[in-house]
C-alpha positions in Angstrom: 42.8 -14.5 9.7 44.3 -12.1 12.2 45.4 -8.7 11.9 49.3 -8.0 11.4 51.0 -6.8 14.4 54.2 -4.4 14.7 56.6 -7.2 14.6 54.9 -9.3 11.9 55.3 -6.3 9.6 58.9 -5.8 10.6 59.4 -9.5 9.7 57.8 -9.1 6.4 60.2 -5.9 5.8 63.1 -7.9 6.4 62.2 -10.8 4.2 61.1 -8.3 1.3 64.5 -6.5 1.8 66.2 -9.9 1.1 64.1 -11.0 -1.6 63.8 -7.8 -3.9 67.3 -6.1 -2.8 67.6 -2.6 -1.6 67.6 -1.2 -5.1 64.2 -2.2 -6.0 62.6 -2.4 -2.9 61.6 1.4 -2.7 60.0 1.3 -6.1 57.9 -1.7 -5.2 56.9 -0.1 -1.9 55.7 2.9 -4.0 53.9 0.7 -6.3 52.1 -1.1 -3.5 51.3 2.1 -2.0 49.6 3.3 -4.9 47.8 0.1 -5.4 46.3 0.0 -1.8 45.2 3.7 -2.4 43.6 2.8 -5.7 42.0 -0.1 -3.9 40.8 2.0 -1.0 39.3 4.8 -3.4 37.2 1.9 -5.5 36.0 0.7 -2.1 35.2 4.0 -0.9 33.3 4.7 -4.1 31.5 1.3 -4.1 30.3 2.0 -0.5 29.0 5.5 -1.5 27.1 4.1 -4.4 25.5 1.4 -1.8 24.8 4.0 0.5 23.0 5.8 -2.3 20.9 2.9 -3.4 19.9 2.4 0.2 18.9 6.0 0.5 16.9 5.4 -2.9 15.2 2.2 -1.5 14.0 4.4 1.5 12.7 7.1 -0.9 10.8 4.4 -3.0 9.3 3.0 0.2 8.3 6.6 1.3 6.7 7.1 -2.0 5.1 3.7 -1.9 3.5 4.4 1.5 2.3 7.8 0.4 0.5 6.0 -2.3 -1.1 3.8 -0.1 -2.5 6.6 2.2 -3.4 8.7 -1.0 -5.4 5.5 -2.2 -7.1 5.2 1.0 -8.1 8.7 1.4 -9.6 8.6 -2.4 -11.5 5.7 -1.7 -12.9 7.5 1.6 -13.7 10.5 -0.6 -15.5 8.3 -3.3 -17.5 6.6 -0.7 -18.7 10.0 0.9 -19.4 11.2 -2.8 -21.5 8.2 -3.6 -23.3 8.3 -0.3 -24.0 12.1 -0.8 -25.3 11.7 -4.3 -27.1 8.4 -4.2 -28.8 9.3 -0.7 -31.2 11.9 -2.4 -31.5 9.6 -5.4 -32.6 6.6 -3.5 -35.0 8.7 -1.5 -36.6 9.9 -4.8 -36.7 6.4 -5.9 -38.6 5.4 -2.7 -41.3 8.1 -3.3 -41.6 7.4 -7.1 -42.2 3.8 -6.1 -45.0 4.7 -3.5 -46.6 7.0 -6.3 -46.3 4.2 -8.8 -48.0 2.0 -6.4 -50.8 4.3 -5.5 -51.4 4.9 -9.1 -51.5 1.2 -9.9 -53.5 0.5 -7.0 -50.9 -2.0 -5.4 -50.2 -1.6 -1.8 -46.7 0.1 -1.1 -44.2 -2.4 0.0 -42.0 -1.9 2.9 -42.1 -2.6 6.7 -45.6 -3.4 8.0 -47.1 -3.6 4.6 -47.2 -7.4 4.4 -50.1 -7.4 6.9 -52.2 -5.2 4.3 -51.7 -7.4 1.5 -55.0 -8.7 0.2 -55.8 -12.6 0.5 -56.6 -14.2 -2.5 -60.6 -13.9 -1.5 -59.9 -10.2 -1.7 -59.9 -9.4 2.2 -57.3 -7.6 3.7 -56.3 -9.3 7.1 -57.0 -7.4 10.1 -60.3 -5.9 8.5 -63.8 -6.8 9.9 -65.5 -9.8 8.1 -67.0 -8.8 4.9 -69.7 -10.7 3.1 -70.5 -9.6 -0.4 -73.6 -11.6 -0.8 -75.0 -10.0 2.5 -75.7 -6.6 1.1 
């Protein structure tokens, strides 16, 4: 559907003049003008509400983005706090395990300690041969 040009509007005015007559035509034009103005007002109002809704969606998206960033930074803080607190706790646990193994007479476990584990005969691998019957 195309737009109305000047001559189309003139043609419609002439037809309206013949159909409604010169007495009723000014009142109908006034009524049509008011109706068109009311439609424009409602359209502008609706358009304004839609723009506000879009701005609200932008605000919601910004809040969601900020919440994700905050969640990430809180995870980093939690990770840092755990490593700060648990690092010394793990060191103390390791030292206690070493003391416990010394008290119980068991060799301490750790890197290189498997070589010092006694065999079922009681010998520690890497030691000089020992014969208990020879002494």
